[in-house]
N, CA, C and O of each residue as an XYZ file, in Angstrom:
588
protein
N      -9.857     -4.232    -25.609
C      -9.708     -4.822    -24.300
C     -10.381     -3.966    -23.219
O     -11.035     -4.509    -22.328
N     -10.232     -2.648    -23.285
C     -10.857     -1.792    -22.286
C     -12.377     -1.869    -22.342
O     -13.049     -1.714    -21.322
N     -12.909     -2.105    -23.517
C     -14.360     -2.203    -23.667
C     -14.918     -3.404    -22.902
O     -16.098     -3.419    -22.550
N     -14.084     -4.404    -22.645
C     -14.517     -5.604    -21.937
C     -14.525     -5.432    -20.417
O     -15.064     -6.277    -19.702
N     -13.934     -4.352    -19.924
C     -13.860     -4.136    -18.476
C     -15.121     -3.434    -17.995
O     -15.507     -2.390    -18.521
N     -15.749     -4.016    -17.001
C     -16.926     -3.398    -16.392
C     -16.444     -2.507    -15.241
O     -15.801     -2.979    -14.302
N     -16.758     -1.239    -15.329
C     -16.273     -0.254    -14.370
C     -16.700     -0.590    -12.934
O     -16.009     -0.230    -11.981
N     -17.838     -1.279    -12.783
C     -18.321     -1.621    -11.433
C     -17.437     -2.673    -10.756
O     -17.546     -2.894     -9.550
N     -16.567     -3.316    -11.528
C     -15.685     -4.348    -10.971
C     -14.314     -3.810    -10.585
O     -13.421     -4.576    -10.222
N     -14.150     -2.501    -10.663
C     -12.849     -1.903    -10.371
C     -12.894     -1.158     -9.037
O     -13.800     -0.365     -8.779
N     -11.904     -1.430     -8.207
C     -11.724     -0.678     -6.972
C     -10.526      0.249     -7.184
O      -9.395     -0.206     -7.353
N     -10.792      1.542     -7.172
C      -9.739      2.548     -7.322
C      -9.160      2.830     -5.939
O      -9.903      2.940     -4.963
N      -7.834      2.949     -5.855
C      -7.259      3.174     -4.530
C      -5.994      4.010     -4.585
O      -5.357      4.155     -5.628
N      -5.654      4.551     -3.431
C      -4.412      5.278     -3.239
C      -4.005      5.092     -1.784
O      -4.849      5.034     -0.890
N      -2.694      4.999     -1.563
C      -2.218      4.872     -0.188
C      -1.314      6.044      0.162
O      -0.702      6.664     -0.706
N      -1.249      6.327      1.444
C      -0.319      7.321      1.976
C       0.575      6.606      2.972
O       0.105      5.834      3.809
N       1.870      6.873      2.870
C       2.847      6.184      3.706
C       3.778      7.186      4.375
O       3.967      8.302      3.890
N       4.353      6.767      5.493
C       5.357      7.565      6.211
C       6.428      6.616      6.733
O       6.173      5.421      6.883
N       7.626      7.132      7.011
C       8.648      6.274      7.619
C       8.175      5.734      8.969
O       7.396      6.381      9.669
N       8.655      4.544      9.325
C       8.289      3.945     10.624
C       8.794      4.778     11.789
O       8.147      4.849     12.834
N       9.926      5.395     11.615
C      10.494      6.271     12.649
C      10.738      7.639     12.018
O      11.046      7.725     10.829
N      10.606      8.695     12.793
C      10.783     10.041     12.221
C      12.177     10.287     11.637
O      12.319     10.990     10.636
N      13.200      9.708     12.263
C      14.579      9.921     11.827
C      15.347      8.612     11.862
O      14.992      7.687     12.593
N      16.390      8.545     11.073
C      17.262      7.371     11.042
C      17.782      7.044     12.439
O      17.859      5.877     12.823
N      18.133      8.071     13.186
C      18.692      7.876     14.529
C      17.679      7.274     15.503
O      18.064      6.736     16.541
N      16.386      7.361     15.175
C      15.342      6.796     16.028
C      15.144      5.299     15.800
O      14.483      4.634     16.598
N      15.709      4.764     14.723
C      15.633      3.321     14.469
C      16.542      2.589     15.446
O      17.565      3.126     15.871
N      16.167      1.358     15.803
C      17.098      0.581     16.615
C      18.301      0.201     15.754
O      18.247      0.292     14.528
N      19.371     -0.221     16.394
C      20.628     -0.451     15.670
C      20.496     -1.524     14.592
O      21.159     -1.439     13.559
N      19.654     -2.530     14.813
C      19.447     -3.562     13.792
C      18.860     -2.946     12.526
O      19.335     -3.219     11.424
N      17.824     -2.113     12.681
C      17.200     -1.490     11.518
C      18.118     -0.445     10.874
O      18.072     -0.253      9.659
N      18.935      0.218     11.657
C      19.913      1.137     11.072
C      20.875      0.377     10.165
O      21.186      0.828      9.062
N      21.340     -0.770     10.630
C      22.247     -1.600      9.827
C      21.543     -2.106      8.577
O      22.103     -2.052      7.482
N      20.309     -2.599      8.737
C      19.554     -3.097      7.582
C      19.310     -1.988      6.560
O      19.418     -2.216      5.356
N      18.981     -0.793      7.041
C      18.767      0.343      6.144
C      20.054      0.661      5.378
O      20.029      0.831      4.159
N      21.153      0.740      6.083
C      22.429      1.072      5.440
C      22.792      0.030      4.381
O      23.267      0.383      3.302
N      22.571     -1.243      4.681
C      22.883     -2.301      3.725
C      21.942     -2.271      2.520
O      22.389     -2.379      1.378
N      20.650     -2.126      2.773
C      19.673     -2.154      1.682
C      19.843     -0.972      0.724
O      19.604     -1.103     -0.476
N      20.253      0.176      1.255
C      20.307      1.381      0.429
C      21.716      1.730     -0.063
O      21.890      2.742     -0.741
N      22.706      0.927      0.258
C      24.100      1.252     -0.090
C      24.257      1.518     -1.584
O      24.903      2.494     -1.967
N      23.688      0.681     -2.421
C      23.840      0.844     -3.865
C      23.151      2.121     -4.343
O      23.692      2.839     -5.184
N      21.972      2.404     -3.818
C      21.227      3.599     -4.231
C      21.880      4.887     -3.736
O      21.899      5.902     -4.432
N      22.407      4.821     -2.532
C      23.015      6.017     -1.937
C      24.352      6.355     -2.580
O      24.721      7.524     -2.698
N      25.071      5.316     -2.993
C      26.443      5.458     -3.471
C      27.215      6.273     -2.433
O      27.165      5.957     -1.245
N      27.911      7.293     -2.855
C      28.639      8.122     -1.875
C      28.013      9.508     -1.741
O      28.570     10.399     -1.099
N      26.846      9.671     -2.358
C      26.188     10.979     -2.337
C      25.552     11.309     -0.991
O      25.577     12.456     -0.544
N      24.984     10.292     -0.353
C      24.222     10.518      0.875
C      24.682      9.592      1.983
O      25.114      8.467      1.735
N      24.584     10.078      3.197
C      24.770      9.206      4.358
C      23.477      8.415      4.542
O      22.442      8.799      3.998
N      23.520      7.321      5.296
C      22.267      6.593      5.561
C      21.197      7.493      6.180
O      20.016      7.362      5.860
N      21.602      8.397      7.055
C      20.653      9.294      7.719
C      20.002     10.258      6.722
O      18.791     10.477      6.770
N      20.793     10.826      5.829
C      20.252     11.755      4.823
C      19.309     11.030      3.863
O      18.249     11.548      3.513
N      19.704      9.832      3.444
C      18.896      9.070      2.498
C      17.600      8.592      3.147
O      16.575      8.476      2.475
N      17.642      8.316      4.443
C      16.434      7.917      5.179
C      15.373      9.003      5.077
O      14.200      8.706      4.849
N      15.771     10.247      5.242
C      14.819     11.362      5.146
C      14.192     11.453      3.757
O      13.039     11.862      3.615
N      14.950     11.074      2.743
C      14.473     11.167      1.366
C      13.589      9.995      0.942
O      12.617     10.186      0.212
N      13.920      8.781      1.396
C      13.311      7.589      0.795
C      12.629      6.613      1.747
O      11.940      5.706      1.282
N      12.790      6.758      3.029
C      12.252      5.741      3.945
C      10.739      5.587      3.836
O      10.212      4.492      4.031
N      10.049      6.657      3.531
C       8.590      6.607      3.464
C       8.027      5.798      2.316
O       6.834      5.493      2.301
N       8.872      5.442      1.345
C       8.380      4.676      0.197
C       8.979      3.268      0.125
O       8.783      2.560     -0.862
N       9.693      2.873      1.149
C      10.265      1.526      1.187
C       9.514      0.733      2.253
O       9.611      1.036      3.442
N       8.772     -0.273      1.827
C       7.819     -0.969      2.700
C       8.443     -1.539      3.967
O       7.773     -1.631      4.995
N       9.705     -1.919      3.909
C      10.359     -2.490      5.081
C      10.634     -1.444      6.157
O      10.833     -1.785      7.323
N      10.643     -0.175      5.769
C      11.005      0.895      6.691
C       9.916      1.973      6.791
O      10.162      3.063      7.307
N       8.726      1.663      6.298
C       7.632      2.631      6.305
C       6.360      1.947      6.789
O       6.332      0.738      7.020
N       5.329      2.735      6.933
C       4.025      2.180      7.308
C       2.940      2.943      6.559
O       3.133      4.075      6.115
N       1.808      2.292      6.439
C       0.641      2.890      5.791
C      -0.149      3.658      6.846
O      -0.445      3.139      7.922
N      -0.483      4.903      6.517
C      -1.317      5.686      7.435
C      -2.711      5.939      6.873
O      -3.615      6.360      7.595
N      -2.879      5.675      5.562
C      -4.196      5.867      4.958
C      -4.300      5.057      3.669
O      -3.385      5.051      2.845
N      -5.420      4.382      3.515
C      -5.788      3.750      2.244
C      -7.161      4.303      1.884
O      -8.136      4.090      2.604
N      -7.225      5.011      0.768
C      -8.497      5.542      0.291
C      -8.932      4.753     -0.928
O      -8.125      4.458     -1.809
N     -10.207      4.414     -0.975
C     -10.747      3.627     -2.076
C     -12.004      4.299     -2.617
O     -12.670      5.074     -1.931
N     -12.297      3.978     -3.850
C     -13.527      4.457     -4.470
C     -13.997      3.445     -5.484
O     -13.189      2.777     -6.130
N     -15.295      3.331     -5.625
C     -15.841      2.452     -6.660
C     -17.140      3.046     -7.191
O     -17.841      3.790     -6.505
N     -17.429      2.693     -8.422
C     -18.618      3.184     -9.118
C     -19.696      2.111     -9.092
O     -19.403      0.918     -9.178
N     -20.933      2.543     -8.973
C     -22.051      1.597     -9.011
C     -23.288      2.306     -9.534
O     -23.369      3.534     -9.542
N     -24.242      1.510     -9.967
C     -25.502      2.046    -10.483
C     -26.602      1.676     -9.500
O     -26.732      0.521     -9.094
N     -27.389      2.677     -9.127
C     -28.521      2.454     -8.233
C     -29.706      3.237     -8.779
O     -29.618      4.443     -9.008
N     -30.800      2.544     -8.980
C     -32.014      3.167     -9.531
C     -31.725      3.881    -10.856
O     -32.249      4.964    -11.118
N     -30.890      3.260    -11.678
C     -30.583      3.790    -12.992
C     -29.628      4.973    -13.013
O     -29.387      5.557    -14.069
N     -29.078      5.335    -11.845
C     -28.149      6.458    -11.780
C     -26.762      5.990    -11.367
O     -26.617      5.077    -10.554
N     -25.736      6.633    -11.941
C     -24.349      6.331    -11.579
C     -24.004      6.988    -10.244
O     -24.394      8.123     -9.973
N     -23.265      6.252     -9.421
C     -22.844      6.763     -8.117
C     -21.377      6.413     -7.890
O     -20.858      5.445     -8.445
N     -20.731      7.215     -7.070
C     -19.361      6.971     -6.641
C     -19.359      6.884     -5.130
O     -19.858      7.783     -4.454
N     -18.806      5.821     -4.599
C     -18.664      5.678     -3.150
C     -17.184      5.733     -2.820
O     -16.373      5.041     -3.436
N     -16.839      6.558     -1.845
C     -15.449      6.721     -1.418
C     -15.350      6.393      0.066
O     -16.222      6.750      0.858
N     -14.277      5.710      0.423
C     -14.042      5.345      1.824
C     -12.553      5.444      2.094
O     -11.744      5.070      1.245
N     -12.182      5.942      3.262
C     -10.782      5.990      3.668
C     -10.599      5.214      4.956
O     -11.389      5.326      5.894
N      -9.545      4.432      4.979
C      -9.128      3.708      6.174
C      -7.875      4.431      6.665
O      -6.887      4.518      5.936
N      -7.905      4.949      7.888
C      -6.783      5.764      8.351
C      -6.660      5.689      9.864
O      -7.567      5.214     10.549
N      -5.537      6.158     10.376
C      -5.313      6.204     11.812
C      -3.887      5.869     12.172
O      -3.003      5.808     11.317
N      -3.680      5.652     13.469
C      -2.344      5.353     13.986
C      -2.015      3.865     13.957
O      -0.845      3.488     14.028
N      -3.032      3.021     13.854
C      -2.829      1.572     13.925
C      -2.805      0.983     12.514
O      -3.850      0.683     11.936
N      -1.600      0.824     11.972
C      -1.458      0.323     10.605
C      -2.110     -1.044     10.430
O      -2.760     -1.299      9.416
N      -1.941     -1.909     11.399
C      -2.513     -3.256     11.286
C      -4.030     -3.184     11.132
O      -4.607     -3.940     10.350
N      -4.673     -2.293     11.859
C      -6.125     -2.135     11.761
C      -6.524     -1.551     10.417
O      -7.522     -1.969      9.831
N      -5.753     -0.586      9.921
C      -6.025      0.011      8.606
C      -6.008     -1.074      7.534
O      -6.928     -1.179      6.724
N      -4.948     -1.876      7.543
C      -4.807     -2.930      6.536
C      -5.871     -4.002      6.720
O      -6.425     -4.501      5.741
N      -6.156     -4.355      7.955
C      -7.178     -5.362      8.236
C      -8.547     -4.912      7.724
O      -9.273     -5.699      7.115
N      -8.896     -3.664      7.966
C     -10.187     -3.137      7.501
C     -10.244     -3.099      5.974
O     -11.267     -3.435      5.378
N      -9.146     -2.690      5.345
C      -9.075     -2.672      3.882
C      -9.201     -4.094      3.334
O      -9.940     -4.329      2.378
N      -8.490     -5.030      3.931
C      -8.548     -6.421      3.475
C      -9.946     -7.010      3.653
O     -10.381     -7.823      2.837
N     -10.647     -6.612      4.702
C     -12.024     -7.054      4.906
C     -12.900     -6.594      3.744
O     -13.728     -7.354      3.242
N     -12.711     -5.340      3.321
C     -13.453     -4.834      2.160
C     -13.136     -5.671      0.918
O     -14.045     -6.084      0.199
N     -11.851     -5.919      0.668
C     -11.476     -6.724     -0.499
C     -12.110     -8.109     -0.438
O     -12.690     -8.578     -1.418
N     -11.998     -8.754      0.705
C     -12.509    -10.120      0.840
C     -14.027    -10.194      0.763
O     -14.579    -11.199      0.313
N     -14.704     -9.141      1.196
C     -16.168     -9.164      1.212
C     -16.791     -8.724     -0.115
O     -17.794     -9.291     -0.548
N     -16.196     -7.707     -0.762
C     -16.863     -7.112     -1.919
C     -16.065     -7.149     -3.222
O     -16.623     -6.912     -4.293
N     -14.781     -7.440     -3.143
C     -13.941     -7.464     -4.352
C     -13.103     -8.741     -4.351
O     -11.873     -8.695     -4.354
N     -13.793     -9.875     -4.348
C     -13.101    -11.158     -4.201
C     -13.337    -12.129     -5.359
O     -13.009    -13.311     -5.255
N     -13.896    -11.640     -6.444
C     -14.190    -12.504     -7.593
C     -13.136    -12.300     -8.684
O     -12.394    -11.317     -8.682
N     -13.093    -13.253     -9.607
C     -12.112    -13.205    -10.686
C     -12.229    -11.931    -11.523
O     -11.221    -11.417    -12.008
N     -13.441    -11.420    -11.696
C     -13.643    -10.235    -12.536
C     -13.218     -8.933    -11.850
O     -13.110     -7.900    -12.511
N     -12.977     -8.968    -10.541
C     -12.608     -7.749     -9.825
C     -11.161     -7.359    -10.106
O     -10.282     -8.208    -10.259
N     -10.945     -6.050    -10.166
C      -9.613     -5.523    -10.436
C      -9.342     -4.319     -9.547
O     -10.258     -3.634     -9.092
N      -8.048     -4.081     -9.312
C      -7.609     -2.894     -8.599
C      -7.044     -1.900     -9.601
O      -6.479     -2.289    -10.623
N      -7.199     -0.620     -9.304
C      -6.658      0.428    -10.168
C      -6.050      1.511     -9.290
O      -6.697      2.025     -8.378
N      -4.792      1.851     -9.577
C      -4.113      2.922     -8.841
C      -3.030      3.501     -9.728
O      -2.478      2.805    -10.579
N      -2.729      4.762     -9.532
C      -1.613      5.353    -10.250
C      -0.340      4.663     -9.765
O      -0.015      4.716     -8.579
N       0.375      4.019    -10.678
C       1.596      3.276    -10.361
C       1.316      2.126     -9.383
O       2.188      1.749     -8.600
N       0.115      1.580     -9.431
C      -0.299      0.539     -8.497
C       0.545     -0.714     -8.533
O       0.926     -1.232     -7.483
N       0.848     -1.213     -9.724
C       1.623     -2.456     -9.820
C       3.049     -2.292     -9.321
O       3.662     -3.251     -8.852
N       3.575     -1.081     -9.420
C       4.949     -0.835     -8.995
C       5.049     -0.371     -7.539
O       6.081     -0.571     -6.897
N       3.991      0.244     -7.016
C       4.089      0.780     -5.654
C       2.959      0.311     -4.736
O       3.190     -0.480     -3.821
N       1.745      0.794     -4.978
C       0.651      0.578     -4.021
C       0.394     -0.900     -3.713
O       0.364     -1.293     -2.547
N       0.209     -1.714     -4.750
C      -0.164     -3.113     -4.522
C       0.944     -3.890     -3.805
O       0.660     -4.567     -2.817
N       2.207     -3.816     -4.271
C       3.250     -4.542     -3.532
C       3.469     -3.972     -2.126
O       3.769     -4.719     -1.195
N       3.321     -2.658     -1.971
C       3.511     -2.053     -0.650
C       2.465     -2.587      0.326
O       2.799     -3.005      1.434
N       1.205     -2.571     -0.089
C       0.142     -3.097      0.775
C       0.388     -4.573      1.069
O       0.228     -5.009      2.209
N       0.772     -5.340      0.063
C       1.021     -6.768      0.266
C       2.157     -6.986      1.261
O       2.038     -7.820      2.158
N       3.251     -6.252      1.115
C       4.379     -6.408      2.050
C       3.978     -6.029      3.468
O       4.292     -6.740      4.422
N       3.283     -4.908      3.599
C       2.876     -4.473      4.941
C       1.841     -5.435      5.536
O       1.792     -5.624      6.752
N       1.021     -6.036      4.683
C       0.079     -7.057      5.162
C       0.855     -8.215      5.782
O       0.540     -8.658      6.886
N       1.851     -8.697      5.081
C       2.647     -9.823      5.587
C       3.467     -9.433      6.815
O       3.567    -10.214      7.760
N       4.049     -8.242      6.814
C       4.814     -7.775      7.975
C       3.931     -7.717      9.209
O       4.381     -8.010     10.317
N       2.676     -7.339      9.017
C       1.725     -7.278     10.137
C       1.074     -8.623     10.438
O       0.154     -8.707     11.252
N       1.557     -9.680      9.774
C       1.090    -11.054      9.990
C      -0.406    -11.225      9.728
O      -1.114    -11.927     10.449
N      -0.853    -10.558      8.672
C      -2.234    -10.692      8.229
C      -2.267    -11.559      6.982
O      -1.270    -11.687      6.272
N      -3.423    -12.150      6.725
C      -3.585    -12.992      5.537
C      -3.733    -12.104      4.305
O      -4.489    -11.132      4.303
N      -3.005    -12.458      3.275
C      -3.025    -11.700      2.027
C      -4.307    -11.992      1.257
O      -4.581    -13.153      0.952
N      -5.104    -10.963      0.930
C      -6.317    -11.185      0.125
C      -5.948    -11.684     -1.275
O      -4.879    -11.371     -1.799
N      -6.841    -12.454     -1.860
C      -6.605    -13.035     -3.189
C      -6.267    -11.955     -4.223
O      -5.388    -12.161     -5.060
N      -6.937    -10.833     -4.178
C      -6.734     -9.777     -5.170
C      -5.346     -9.144     -5.076
O      -4.866     -8.559     -6.047
N      -4.702     -9.255     -3.917
C      -3.358     -8.715     -3.752
C      -2.267     -9.766     -3.922
O      -1.080     -9.444     -3.864
N      -2.652    -10.993     -4.128
C      -1.672    -12.072     -4.303
C      -1.212    -12.074     -5.757
O      -1.645    -12.906     -6.553
N      -0.330    -11.135     -6.097
C       0.085    -10.896     -7.478
C       1.516    -11.342     -7.740
O       2.074    -11.031     -8.792
N       2.116    -12.062     -6.806
C       3.535    -12.418     -6.922
C       3.819    -13.290     -8.143
O       4.874    -13.147     -8.760
N       2.920    -14.172     -8.498
C       3.223    -15.111     -9.569
C       2.519    -14.791    -10.830
O       2.680    -15.500    -11.824
């Protein structure tokens, strides 16, 4: 099966995330309540919502944001192998995701294209998809993996 995959059709990626607010106390009361409810089972009685926020908020898409998406892809030019790397980063998460989605829609939008990331199916891809929807952006075909 791996022999059938063309490396030029793969976009390698990694994301970096941080909590939406530096501390639990900085969240508005609605988000504090939502955080406490969503994490109650995971926290059990070991952690307060505030303590658990410091540990896990950066990896939960509803309470975090993307600050960087780095991508790389391989291509052949003039008979030589090349690697192109690009990072989308900054303070404006919506712009980061929009720029990344533009790349997907323009250059990685065919059936043969694939994404590759360490733990991508469990973290990166759903995280980007959730943050795309939260930011009211259109989900690229390659990230529409729900079904």
